[in-house]
VEXTILO-163902 format. One record per residue: x, y, z of N, C-alpha, C in turn; residue number from 1. Coordinates in steps of 0.05 Angstrom, whole numbers. Example, Ala and Ser with C-alpha at 12.3 -4.5 7.8 and 13.67 -1.06 7.14 Angstrom:
2
> n.X;n.Y;n.Z;ca.X;ca.Y;ca.Z;c.X;c.Y;c.Z;nr
> 264;-114;156;246;-90;156;264;-66;156;1
> 257;-45;142;273;-21;143;258;1;157;2
END
This chain:
376
> n.X;n.Y;n.Z;ca.X;ca.Y;ca.Z;c.X;c.Y;c.Z;nr
> 923;199;-253;920;224;-243;936;248;-253;1
> 925;272;-257;944;289;-271;943;302;-246;2
> 976;316;-253;988;335;-227;978;354;-224;3
> 986;371;-204;972;386;-195;997;407;-194;4
> 997;433;-200;1018;449;-194;1017;459;-172;5
> 1046;457;-150;1040;482;-122;1031;498;-118;6
> 1020;518;-104;1016;538;-98;1039;554;-102;7
> 1037;583;-109;1061;597;-111;1070;607;-86;8
> 1091;615;-83;1119;630;-68;1102;639;-56;9
> 1084;663;-67;1067;684;-49;1043;677;-38;10
> 1028;651;-51;1010;647;-39;1019;621;-12;11
> 1036;610;-16;1055;593;9;1059;610;25;12
> 1078;633;21;1086;655;52;1061;663;61;13
> 1041;675;47;1014;684;56;1003;660;80;14
> 991;640;67;982;620;74;995;612;104;15
> 1023;619;99;1042;603;125;1021;628;144;16
> 1035;649;141;1027;672;162;997;679;169;17
> 982;671;148;950;673;160;940;656;178;18
> 949;628;172;945;606;182;963;596;208;19
> 989;606;217;1007;606;231;1017;622;256;20
> 1005;642;243;1015;677;247;1043;686;251;21
> 1050;707;259;1075;719;256;1086;715;256;22
> 1115;720;245;1144;699;237;1163;720;228;23
> 1179;702;232;1202;727;221;1214;715;191;24
> 1232;730;181;1238;723;151;1256;683;149;25
> 1266;685;175;1286;660;170;1267;633;189;26
> 1239;648;202;1227;628;208;1212;617;189;27
> 1201;637;163;1179;625;150;1203;618;122;28
> 1218;613;125;1240;609;104;1241;572;117;29
> 1251;574;133;1258;540;142;1231;527;152;30
> 1213;540;156;1184;528;156;1182;516;124;31
> 1170;533;102;1171;528;83;1195;508;58;32
> 1218;516;74;1241;491;58;1248;517;35;33
> 1245;547;35;1252;564;14;1272;580;18;34
> 1287;593;-3;1313;607;10;1300;631;23;35
> 1326;649;33;1315;673;49;1312;690;30;36
> 1333;689;6;1329;711;-16;1295;706;-26;37
> 1286;691;-29;1258;685;-41;1239;693;-25;38
> 1241;692;-1;1215;699;24;1220;727;25;39
> 1240;744;19;1249;759;32;1238;779;5;40
> 1236;775;-16;1234;787;-49;1201;787;-41;41
> 1183;764;-45;1159;762;-36;1148;780;-6;42
> 1158;778;15;1151;801;25;1152;822;17;43
> 1164;831;9;1166;854;5;1148;863;-14;44
> 1138;845;-35;1111;847;-54;1086;848;-35;45
> 1085;826;-11;1068;821;-4;1053;853;19;46
> 1075;860;24;1072;892;45;1068;909;28;47
> 1078;912;7;1067;935;-9;1035;931;-18;48
> 1027;910;-19;996;899;-29;979;906;5;49
> 989;900;22;980;910;41;970;877;58;50
> 970;862;44;961;834;51;980;829;82;51
> 1006;832;80;1022;830;103;1037;856;113;52
> 1032;855;140;1048;875;157;1076;871;167;53
> 1085;898;178;1114;886;185;1117;894;212;54
> 1129;892;231;1130;896;261;1159;896;263;55
> 1169;919;285;1201;913;290;1202;907;318;56
> 1215;888;330;1213;873;352;1233;879;367;57
> 1242;893;393;1270;897;402;1265;885;426;58
> 1294;860;423;1298;840;443;1315;857;464;59
> 1325;836;490;1335;842;508;1373;844;502;60
> 1375;831;475;1400;825;478;1415;849;463;61
> 1442;840;452;1449;860;431;1452;857;400;62
> 1449;875;390;1439;872;361;1421;880;350;63
> 1411;875;317;1391;890;310;1368;888;316;64
> 1347;895;323;1324;891;331;1303;869;316;65
> 1296;851;313;1282;822;291;1257;838;277;66
> 1250;833;251;1227;842;241;1209;820;245;67
> 1187;824;254;1163;807;247;1142;811;228;68
> 1133;792;205;1111;795;197;1096;785;198;69
> 1065;787;187;1043;778;205;1021;790;181;70
> 999;773;178;986;772;159;963;789;168;71
> 950;808;149;939;829;156;907;822;156;72
> 898;810;176;870;796;180;845;814;181;73
> 853;839;187;836;866;190;832;881;166;74
> 851;872;148;844;898;122;820;890;105;75
> 807;866;115;775;869;102;762;847;117;76
> 740;844;99;715;828;110;703;813;86;77
> 688;788;106;674;768;79;654;761;96;78
> 632;757;88;600;762;103;581;727;86;79
> 576;715;106;556;691;99;529;705;108;80
> 511;693;83;490;707;94;458;680;89;81
> 446;681;108;428;653;102;397;668;101;82
> 378;670;72;362;685;82;342;659;76;83
> 322;666;92;299;655;99;274;666;100;84
> 247;657;95;217;683;106;226;689;134;85
> 234;672;154;231;684;179;251;695;186;86
> 275;692;173;299;708;188;322;709;170;87
> 334;732;168;363;726;154;391;731;172;88
> 407;711;172;427;706;184;450;719;175;89
> 470;740;190;490;751;170;519;744;193;90
> 531;733;179;560;723;210;586;732;184;91
> 600;751;203;629;774;186;650;753;204;92
> 663;743;184;697;749;193;716;766;180;93
> 732;762;191;755;775;189;778;755;162;94
> 798;774;149;802;751;127;824;726;135;95
> 812;725;162;834;698;163;811;684;173;96
> 783;689;174;765;662;181;748;665;207;97
> 762;690;226;753;685;244;733;707;247;98
> 703;690;259;682;702;252;682;723;280;99
> 674;746;273;671;775;294;648;790;301;100
> 628;779;278;602;789;284;578;763;278;101
> 558;762;290;536;746;288;510;763;282;102
> 501;762;265;474;780;262;444;763;263;103
> 426;771;268;399;756;267;381;780;259;104
> 367;777;230;347;803;234;322;796;212;105
> 313;817;204;290;796;188;285;794;173;106
> 266;764;164;264;751;145;251;765;119;107
> 246;757;98;245;760;76;202;752;67;108
> 214;747;81;175;728;82;156;750;91;109
> 166;775;105;142;795;105;147;821;88;110
> 150;815;66;157;829;38;144;817;15;111
> 128;837;-1;117;832;-17;130;808;-47;112
> 143;832;-45;156;822;-80;189;818;-82;113
> 196;812;-104;223;808;-99;244;818;-104;114
> 235;851;-113;254;866;-107;257;880;-74;115
> 242;885;-66;235;883;-35;241;863;-9;116
> 243;845;-28;250;826;-8;296;822;-8;117
> 297;832;-38;322;827;-38;339;857;-22;118
> 324;876;-15;334;905;-8;329;900;29;119
> 311;879;31;316;872;56;338;854;66;120
> 343;839;46;378;823;43;404;846;52;121
> 393;871;29;417;885;31;412;900;47;122
> 394;909;65;392;919;85;402;909;119;123
> 409;881;121;409;864;148;437;859;143;124
> 451;861;114;481;853;114;494;889;123;125
> 476;901;119;486;935;117;486;937;152;126
> 466;926;166;463;926;195;473;910;213;127
> 483;894;197;505;872;206;525;884;219;128
> 539;896;195;570;918;197;563;940;215;129
> 539;955;213;540;976;231;532;975;260;130
> 528;947;267;516;939;290;547;927;304;131
> 562;921;288;591;909;294;608;933;288;132
> 608;957;290;619;981;276;646;972;256;133
> 643;957;236;658;950;215;639;971;183;134
> 664;976;173;664;1001;156;656;970;132;135
> 629;976;118;620;956;91;644;962;73;136
> 650;985;68;674;991;41;693;975;38;137
> 708;959;63;715;941;72;708;912;60;138
> 684;910;60;666;877;59;680;873;23;139
> 703;842;13;712;844;4;695;813;-17;140
> 672;803;-5;652;786;-10;639;771;5;141
> 617;756;-7;597;749;-4;592;729;-11;142
> 577;703;19;560;688;7;540;679;13;143
> 514;669;-3;490;672;0;476;646;0;144
> 473;634;27;456;621;23;415;617;23;145
> 407;608;4;375;614;2;368;581;1;146
> 338;578;-2;324;553;1;316;554;-26;147
> 329;530;-48;324;541;-82;342;519;-89;148
> 334;517;-123;360;494;-136;367;526;-150;149
> 393;522;-142;413;546;-158;432;528;-176;150
> 442;538;-199;466;526;-206;491;534;-200;151
> 512;522;-222;544;529;-210;545;564;-215;152
> 532;572;-237;536;600;-237;524;628;-206;153
> 503;602;-198;494;623;-177;463;634;-184;154
> 452;631;-213;431;638;-215;409;611;-201;155
> 385;627;-192;367;614;-171;349;601;-195;156
> 340;575;-204;332;558;-229;308;563;-216;157
> 294;553;-189;268;553;-178;277;553;-152;158
> 260;563;-139;247;563;-101;228;567;-102;159
> 211;540;-84;183;547;-69;184;563;-51;160
> 206;571;-36;196;586;-9;201;616;-21;161
> 216;618;-42;220;644;-50;217;648;-78;162
> 197;642;-87;193;645;-113;194;670;-133;163
> 202;680;-121;197;721;-125;220;712;-144;164
> 238;701;-133;272;696;-142;273;678;-165;165
> 252;662;-166;256;640;-184;271;648;-211;166
> 294;647;-223;300;659;-250;319;681;-249;167
> 326;686;-231;335;714;-227;366;706;-217;168
> 378;721;-213;406;730;-219;414;755;-192;169
> 404;730;-174;407;748;-148;427;758;-129;170
> 452;733;-139;480;746;-142;484;772;-154;171
> 485;771;-168;492;797;-189;480;831;-187;172
> 452;821;-172;427;842;-160;447;857;-132;173
> 452;828;-123;466;841;-85;492;854;-94;174
> 506;844;-113;540;854;-110;534;878;-123;175
> 514;885;-147;510;916;-151;505;938;-127;176
> 481;921;-101;477;934;-82;504;945;-62;177
> 518;917;-58;541;924;-43;570;924;-41;178
> 578;917;-74;598;930;-90;612;909;-79;179
> 618;887;-77;632;862;-75;624;837;-84;180
> 631;823;-87;622;787;-112;612;771;-87;181
> 586;761;-101;565;754;-80;569;717;-103;182
> 576;703;-85;562;670;-84;558;654;-81;183
> 521;645;-93;499;640;-79;501;607;-85;184
> 489;598;-67;487;566;-64;456;556;-53;185
> 452;544;-52;430;527;-32;434;530;2;186
> 417;523;12;424;532;41;431;504;56;187
> 418;472;45;417;462;56;451;448;57;188
> 454;451;23;480;442;11;504;462;33;189
> 494;479;27;516;496;49;514;485;77;190
> 500;481;90;500;478;111;518;453;122;191
> 513;431;91;530;412;94;551;415;92;192
> 559;433;76;594;448;74;598;454;103;193
> 590;469;119;600;479;138;596;459;166;194
> 577;439;161;584;416;182;607;397;171;195
> 612;403;148;649;390;142;665;404;136;196
> 664;429;147;688;439;143;693;458;182;197
> 670;461;192;686;462;218;665;448;243;198
> 649;438;228;622;424;249;633;396;255;199
> 608;377;251;603;354;261;611;325;244;200
> 619;332;224;637;323;198;664;322;191;201
> 677;338;207;703;347;198;720;310;193;202
> 736;322;174;756;303;167;742;278;157;203
> 721;278;152;708;258;141;695;268;112;204
> 711;241;93;703;252;61;677;250;47;205
> 663;238;61;639;221;46;610;238;78;206
> 598;247;70;574;262;81;553;262;70;207
> 533;252;95;496;252;78;494;270;102;208
> 473;294;95;475;317;110;442;316;114;209
> 426;312;129;393;313;120;385;330;151;210
> 370;358;137;356;376;150;332;364;153;211
> 318;373;179;296;365;178;280;385;201;212
> 270;398;193;260;421;206;221;426;197;213
> 215;436;183;190;444;180;196;435;150;214
> 217;425;145;216;407;113;225;391;113;215
> 241;375;95;269;349;96;285;366;73;216
> 309;363;73;325;363;45;350;349;56;217
> 360;353;33;394;337;36;408;353;28;218
> 435;342;37;459;354;27;483;338;22;219
> 497;334;5;519;308;2;545;321;8;220
> 570;313;17;594;317;9;605;289;1;221
> 613;297;-22;624;261;-37;656;273;-48;222
> 682;256;-31;703;265;-30;706;297;-23;223
> 700;301;-2;699;324;10;701;347;-12;224
> 675;346;-17;662;370;-45;638;372;-43;225
> 619;379;-39;599;387;-32;587;378;-71;226
> 562;366;-65;551;341;-94;533;367;-103;227
> 537;368;-133;513;386;-140;485;374;-156;228
> 508;351;-173;490;339;-193;486;347;-223;229
> 482;332;-243;482;342;-269;470;368;-278;230
> 442;374;-258;417;391;-260;424;408;-234;231
> 438;413;-225;437;423;-192;421;421;-174;232
> 407;391;-174;387;396;-155;395;359;-137;233
> 414;356;-133;423;338;-120;417;352;-86;234
> 400;332;-73;391;334;-48;362;346;-38;235
> 349;348;-72;327;360;-59;306;335;-62;236
> 295;324;-43;298;297;-40;272;295;-25;237
> 259;316;-5;252;319;9;221;311;-2;238
> 205;320;-22;174;312;-29;171;290;-37;239
> 201;275;-43;184;246;-57;202;226;-43;240
> 213;221;-31;235;209;-8;218;200;25;241
> 212;216;27;193;213;56;161;213;45;242
> 149;203;65;120;200;71;110;223;84;243
> 90;236;86;73;258;101;84;276;101;244
> 97;284;80;100;314;70;81;323;47;245
> 79;352;41;68;365;23;80;360;-3;246
> 71;342;-17;85;339;-45;93;364;-69;247
> 86;387;-61;90;410;-69;113;425;-60;248
> 103;429;-38;123;452;-7;152;439;-7;249
> 139;406;3;159;394;20;157;398;47;250
> 130;413;61;123;415;81;120;393;98;251
> 128;382;121;122;361;139;88;364;151;252
> 77;345;147;48;352;160;40;332;177;253
> 33;352;197;27;333;221;2;336;231;254
> -11;312;245;-35;306;242;-48;313;276;255
> -31;308;298;-43;312;316;-48;334;332;256
> -32;353;322;-20;386;329;-15;395;305;257
> -11;423;300;-5;437;286;29;438;274;258
> 42;431;294;71;435;280;85;410;303;259
> 112;411;290;127;395;310;139;390;339;260
> 141;425;333;143;431;376;106;425;390;261
> 94;419;374;63;424;394;61;390;379;262
> 71;377;377;80;344;373;88;333;391;263
> 116;337;393;136;328;418;127;343;440;264
> 111;361;455;107;365;471;77;358;486;265
> 63;351;468;40;332;468;46;303;474;266
> 68;299;453;70;267;467;89;262;486;267
> 105;282;505;119;290;526;97;283;543;268
> 77;292;542;48;297;568;37;271;562;269
> 32;252;549;24;228;547;6;223;523;270
> 0;245;510;-20;243;486;-13;217;460;271
> -41;205;468;-26;165;457;-29;176;428;272
> -48;199;416;-51;206;386;-19;217;375;273
> -9;235;388;20;246;387;41;223;387;274
> 40;211;402;57;191;411;64;166;390;275
> 34;163;383;26;148;360;48;155;331;276
> 36;186;326;46;201;299;83;202;304;277
> 93;215;329;117;208;331;132;182;327;278
> 120;166;339;141;135;331;124;134;296;279
> 112;133;290;107;122;254;126;150;246;280
> 131;176;249;141;190;233;180;173;232;281
> 181;173;256;213;160;266;211;142;243;282
> 192;118;240;198;92;233;199;103;201;283
> 183;115;197;181;126;165;205;133;153;284
> 211;154;170;237;170;161;266;153;162;285
> 259;135;187;289;121;185;286;102;158;286
> 259;88;141;264;75;134;272;87;106;287
> 259;109;103;276;124;74;307;131;82;288
> 312;143;106;342;150;105;350;125;102;289
> 346;99;110;370;69;101;366;72;80;290
> 345;73;59;348;73;39;369;90;32;291
> 376;116;36;382;136;18;427;136;31;292
> 421;122;56;448;109;66;464;88;49;293
> 440;64;42;466;53;28;458;59;-1;294
> 447;70;-14;451;73;-37;475;95;-41;295
> 487;118;-19;514;129;-13;537;118;-5;296
> 528;104;14;547;93;37;569;111;49;297
> 560;129;70;580;159;77;591;148;97;298
> 610;160;102;627;153;124;608;161;154;299
> 590;188;151;583;204;167;555;206;159;300
> 535;206;175;505;216;172;491;241;193;301
> 501;262;179;489;289;203;458;296;192;302
> 445;296;218;420;305;226;419;334;231;303
> 405;349;218;406;381;225;373;385;215;304
> 375;406;226;338;419;228;336;424;259;305
> 311;430;263;302;438;287;293;412;303;306
> 293;387;291;283;357;299;310;354;313;307
> 333;352;305;355;346;310;368;358;342;308
> 354;376;351;352;384;381;341;364;398;309
> 324;347;391;308;321;406;323;299;408;310
> 340;300;422;365;282;431;345;254;430;311
> 330;249;454;316;230;471;303;221;452;312
> 281;239;444;260;232;425;265;227;393;313
> 283;233;390;291;238;364;302;224;356;314
> 320;237;359;355;222;350;362;185;352;315
> 362;191;387;357;163;391;347;138;380;316
> 322;138;379;296;125;367;312;122;335;317
> 311;146;325;320;144;290;345;129;285;318
> 362;135;306;392;115;304;386;82;303;319
> 370;75;326;369;59;323;347;41;298;320
> 330;51;294;309;39;272;326;46;246;321
> 346;62;235;359;57;219;376;31;222;322
> 391;26;253;399;2;248;391;-16;236;323
> 361;-21;247;338;-48;253;330;-51;217;324
> 338;-19;203;328;-22;177;355;-45;152;325
> 371;-28;162;401;-34;149;413;-63;142;326
> 413;-75;178;415;-88;176;444;-105;170;327
> 464;-97;169;486;-101;160;504;-101;185;328
> 533;-116;184;546;-120;202;575;-92;218;329
> 567;-71;204;582;-44;219;554;-24;217;330
> 575;-2;235;550;24;238;553;49;217;331
> 535;50;209;536;82;204;532;103;220;332
> 559;114;225;549;135;244;531;162;238;333
> 510;158;268;497;187;259;488;210;278;334
> 494;220;278;510;252;299;488;271;291;335
> 483;281;313;469;310;308;490;339;304;336
> 474;348;282;497;372;278;493;388;290;337
> 529;404;292;535;417;314;527;448;314;338
> 529;451;284;523;482;283;499;494;283;339
> 470;479;286;449;484;287;442;506;262;340
> 425;523;278;413;540;253;437;559;246;341
> 459;556;252;478;575;253;496;564;222;342
> 490;536;220;501;524;195;503;533;173;343
> 481;539;156;484;554;131;496;583;123;344
> 490;594;145;505;626;146;547;616;138;345
> 545;596;161;563;587;153;583;585;141;346
> 563;557;127;573;546;100;570;568;80;347
> 551;592;77;563;609;59;589;629;66;348
> 598;629;88;621;646;92;639;622;72;349
> 639;592;83;670;583;65;664;575;43;350
> 637;585;26;633;591;-3;639;611;-15;351
> 638;639;4;650;662;-11;683;655;-14;352
> 706;650;14;726;642;12;730;629;-16;353
> 714;609;-15;725;584;-33;728;592;-65;354
> 700;611;-74;688;618;-92;703;645;-105;355
> 713;659;-80;720;691;-95;753;693;-78;356
> 769;673;-76;810;686;-61;810;701;-72;357
> 813;701;-108;826;726;-114;821;757;-103;358
> 792;766;-109;775;780;-101;784;794;-74;359
> 780;766;-48;785;767;-15;817;779;-20;360
> 832;770;-27;867;764;-26;879;778;-37;361
> 878;788;-66;893;788;-87;921;776;-95;362
> 908;750;-87;933;740;-88;929;703;-97;363
> 933;693;-119;925;669;-126;926;645;-113;364
> 909;629;-113;915;600;-98;905;599;-71;365
> 905;618;-62;897;615;-37;867;602;-29;366
> 874;580;-7;848;568;-1;828;575;20;367
> 810;559;28;794;573;48;809;567;82;368
> 806;593;92;823;595;117;800;571;143;369
> 810;568;166;794;550;182;776;567;196;370
> 746;566;188;733;583;198;729;582;232;371
> 724;599;246;716;597;276;696;613;285;372
> 674;607;288;650;625;294;652;631;324;373
> 639;653;332;637;666;348;626;646;375;374
> 643;654;399;631;632;422;615;651;448;375
> 595;641;448;582;650;467;600;652;498;376
END
């Protein structure tokens, strides 16, 4: 295996202050096992660049006041945006990864053409900053989640849900509108990233994330990284791997009612046709999921999307059915997603930090911070 060079001293010092809090020169030097002179030189440059601030603390004892250095988390902001037909969600974090605003706005479905849909997204990002009383010109990077197949460069190859954006450089257009770099990826893949980074699958290297809502889609984390595939289509399995879905749109087709919520409600009230359909759906879904599990052998299976909230009626029977189909002397942990409908926006935030680190910090080799969502 090829050796990787350690981060620069500037990156190590900045990361120490960002992730561990304010410290003195001596504290930083001891923590990083660096010389005091090296740390002082780096701190001087970081202070000039604005990444670090210095404060003087006067103690009760005799002697010179001590100097503390702190990472300037409020010097700029990063946004994660999840775009859908029904709603657009915008989360905004400071440079340390603490989410300080969570905004739900209009979806793009009510707009007729691709340009109007893009203007909607720009408007919702602007509205999110205004609602949080944050300066939009302090925006340093954006991560964008959308439904569709997206390549490594962020080009939307195709989107069934937003067909007007197929073949378009949505990230480039949004960058011009917002004045900040924009990194684009598939929404379910980014939801998997979020559950791996700050949700139900932390510390697990191989994760199978399946979203079950209006559609079924998959995101895959392999060796701690999201799997794209040779054609950027990894995870686009809903139309093929599961029965009872529209072969073109991937929409789940319910027969006993107009949608999943109504099917579950009728089943709770004792409707025989709804109970039978729900049972058949769980069994069919479990068989397909068991096949995916055995092909991938993940450390954890995370179920997201709207149906993941039906614990007693969906997740428990699904887990039991999967175990029956697999029939091996060990279990594959199957859990509900922790982040729910917020997952893709937070995954987009992680994506922005990962893809635009230099633009965000002005320092090479800065890793993704620990993202902490707004706590209600």
